[in-house]
N, C-alpha and C positions, 0 to 999 in steps of 0.2 A: 713480913707480909708477902703472900704469893699471889700474883697475877696473871690470870688465863684469859683466853680469847673466848669471846662469847659463842656458843655453839652456833648460832645464827649468822654468825660473820664467817665461819669457816667451815662451810658444808661441802663435801665433794659427794658425787653420785656416780653410780655406773649403770648403764643398761647394755644389753647384748640382743643381738638378732642374727639368725640364721642367713649366711650369703648364699651358700649353695650346698648340695650334698657332696661328700666324697665318695670313692670308689668303696672303701671300708663299709660295711653294714654299720649302722647305727652312729655314722661319724658325719660331722658337718664342718664347714668353714665358716666361723662367727665373728662378726665385726662387733667390736667392743668400744663403747664411746663413755669416756670418764669426763666429769667436769667438777670444776672446784670454784667457788664462789671465793671473792675478795682476796685476789691473787694480784701482788704489787709486782710490776715487770722488773726484771734486772736490766743491766746496761746492754747486753746483747740483744735481748727483745726491743728496747728501746731504739736500739739501731736499725732493727729489720721492719719498724712501724713506718707508715706512710706518714706523710706530715698531718693529714686529717685525723688519724688515730691519734697522733702525738699532742695534736690540740685537743682531742675528746679526752684524754687522760691528763691532761695538763702537764705533759713531760713524763708521765710515770708515776705522778703524785697521788693519782686515784685508782683503788683497786678495780680490777676487772673480773670477770667470769671467764675462766679459760677453759677450753675443751681440746681433748686428746682422743683421736680415733686410730684403733689399730686391728689387726685381724688374727685369729689363732685358730687352729684346727683342734679339734676336741669330739671325744667319744661319750655317748650317753653313760657309759659306764664308770666315767670318770677318767679314762687314761688318753693318752695322747695317740694318734693314729700311728700305724707302722711308717708310711709315707708321709712325708708332711701335705704335699699337695697344695701348696700356697702359691 
């Protein structure tokens, strides 16, 4: 018997938006935000939670939606710019 997680319970999503133009033509600094639904925090994450967050997740036994944001320099042609510009 094979058990798999329901697609509705484990969804991840990404979106990006331009932050600023770079010196190189056709290149921009992008901010990418990725979210994942239904994530259970590990021990390290539980230690970093405030008392209120710990209570809200019943000490990590309730899944959370997690968001991670990072920036990357990228060109319209699909390549990375010659200078990072971060």
